[in-house]
N, C-alpha and C positions, 0 to 999 in steps of 0.2 A: 540680662546680658547680651544674649543673642537669640534669635530664632532658627532652630535646626531645620526648620522646614522652608525657611525662605529660600528664594532662588538665588540671592547673591549676599555677599558681605555688606551691600549698601542698604538693604531694606530694613536693616535695624535702626537706621537713622530716619526713617520715614516718619513724619509727623501725622498721626491720624486723629480724627475727631471722635470724641467719646460722647460728649453732650452738644449735639449741633445747636448755636445759637446765633442769631442775627440781631444787629442793631443798626436799621437802615441799611446801608450798602456796606456795613462793616461786618466782618466775620469775627465773632468773639466766642467761638466754640470752645468748649473745655476739651483740649488735645491730651493725648499721652504725655507730652512734654510738660505742659502745663500742671498735669495732675501730679507728676513725680516732682515738680517743685514745691507744690502745695504740701506733699507727702514729706518732703525733707524739711520744709520749714516748719511743720507741725512736729515732726519728730525731735528737731532740735528745741522746740518750745517746751515739749512735755519732758525731755530729758532734764533741762536746766530748772523746770519747775519743780520736778521730783527731786533733784539733787540739792535744790536750796530750800526745800519745804521746812527743813530743820538745819540750823547751823549749829552743829556739835563740835565741841573743842577738839575731840579725836573723831576725825571724820570717817564716815563709812565708805565703801568703794566707790559709790555713784559720786558721794560728795567731793571724795578724792579726786576721781576723774575730772570733775567739773572745775576743781580748784586747779588741777595741773593744766588744763587748757588756759584758764585765766592767767595764770602765772607765765605760761609759755609766751602768751601773745603779749602781755603787760610788759615783760622783759624786751621783747622785740621791738615794741614802740618805743621803750624808754631807751634802748641802746641805739635806735636809729635815728629818732627825731630829738630826743632829749627830754628834759621836764615839760616844754611846752606842748609834747606830743600827747599827753594825757587826754586832752579833749578829743582827740582822734581815736582813741582807744575803742569806744563803742562801734564805731565803723569798721575799724580794722577787724576787731573781734569777730562781728557779725560776717564780715566778708570772709575771713578764713574759715569759720566754722561752716557756713552755708556752702562754700566751694567743696570743702572736705566731704561733707556728707553727700552732696550731689554726686561727686565723682565715686565716693563708695557704694552709695544705693545703686548705681548704674552697673555695678559688677555684680550683684545679687542675681542668682539664677531665678528664671521665671517659673511658675507652675505649669507642668505638662498639660496641654489641653485647653489652656484659656486663650481667649481671643487675642489676636496681636497686638491690638491696641492697648491691651492691659499688661503686655509684658513689661518688664523693667525697662526703664529708659534713662540715659544718660543727658541731661539738659546742657551740660557742660561740652558736649561732643558737636554742639551747634555753635557756629561763628556768631549768630545774631545775639546769643545769649551772654557770651563771653565778651563781646564788643559792648553790650549794654553795661555789663559790670565795669569794663574799663573806662568807658565814657562818664560813668558816675564818678569814678575816681579822678579822672583828668578834670572834670568839672569843678570838683572840690578843690582840686590843686590851684586851679585858675582864679576861682572866687576868693579863696582864702588867702591866696598870694597877692592879689590887689588889695583885699582888705587890710592886710597886714602890712603890707610894705609900700601900698600906693603905686605911683610910678617907678619906685625902686624895685619893683618886681621885673622889671626889663633888664635889670643888672643880670639876670640869670643868663641872658643872652650876649651880654658884653661885659665878661668879667673885668674887675679892675686889675691893673698892672700890664694888661696886654698891649703891645705897641699899636698906635693908632693906625698904621698902614695895614695891619693885619685884620682889623675889624671888618672891612668889607668880604672877606674870606670868612671869617670866624662867625659872625653874626648870622649868616644864611645856614650855615652848617647847624649852629645851635638850635635856630628855629625849626629846621627840618626834623633833628634830633627831638625836639620838644612835641613836635606835632605827630611824631610816628610812635610816641610812647603807648597811646591807647591801643593802636594796631599790634604793637610787639606784645603786649599785655594780652590782648585777646587771641592772637593767632598762636602763642605759645601754648596756652591752656587748651584750646580748641584742637591744635594739631595732635598734642600728647594723648588726649583722651579719644580722638578720632582714630588715630593709627593703631593705637592700643587695640580697640574693639574690632577694628578690619582684621587684625592679625589673629585674634581669638577666634573670630568666626572663620577664617581660613583653615586654622588647624582643627577647629570643630567639623568643618565640611570634609577635611581629609578623613578624621576618625569614622565619621558616619558612613562615608563613602566605601570605605575600605572595609570596615565591619560588615557593610550590606552585602558584599559580594558572597558571604557564607562559604568562602573557601580558603585555602592556605593563604591567600594574598591578605586576608584580615589580620595576619599576624604583622603585616607592615603597618597595621594602624597603632601599634604599641609606640612607634616613634613620635608621630604627630599627637598622640594622647599625652605622653609625658611633656612634649613641647607646649601643649595648651596648659598643663599644670603649672609649668615654668613661667610661662607668659602671664597667667592669671595672678601667680605670686608678685611678679615684676608690676603688673598692673595695680595693685594693691599699694605698693611702694610708690609707684608714679601718681597715684591719685594724692596721697598724702604730700608728696613732694611738690606737686604743682600747686596745691593749696599754699603751701608754705611760700614758694616762689612768688606766687602773686601778691600775697600780704607783705613780703619783703619789699618787693618792688613798689608797692603802694606806700609803704613807710618811706622808702627813698625819696619818691617824687614828692610826698607830703613834707619831707624835710627840706626839699628845695623851696618849697613855698613859705616855710617858715623861717627859713634863713636866706632868703634870695637876696636881701640887701647887705648881706655880709660878704657876697661874693666879690 
């Protein structure tokens, strides 16, 4: 979550190599970021493999939790896209669960004394990761939009019923709005996770500094300590909320691709 010995709140976002690897002129080292992406992915696979190893009529706790996630995302896809959205369920489900776990794992405390590069890390606090996820979504939207609607996909930028004289204004606005979708998706998730971790680090730094004085001043550390607890609780909520928002917006954009010709 943070490194209490770090010089500042930004060091927790530093990408550090764990296993240096080179492929020609390309650096393909295993970093702390890629390590926690692999850990999150492995945890998801193990959880669902364990939860679905036996399909009981009366589910146990693990199976019930897995079914809750399944029903939650299934209802989201069906309510947002409609019956045709079922084909996108695997993608939206994977996206939601992966972002949720990546966000939550980044809030786990690190073991004291371990090297900095092995501290817990939040991949979604880096814009390049969230932008990659957003670009996958928008690529699917464009490719499926043209596959399903052909040139009718362009109706997304020129809705029927709009006066002809308004088209020169409306079309550029709609195009810019569409092109900004991956940026808005990426920046929203990145900014929320990044800001939350910075605030946590600042509160933790205040606590350590005040307690380190060893005098009556250390009593002033109670306030930032309570603040750190409150922000941590809020961050768990934000971690889940941002995964949900990313999945909802993905469904909305996919709905545009499915029903573009209806505009």
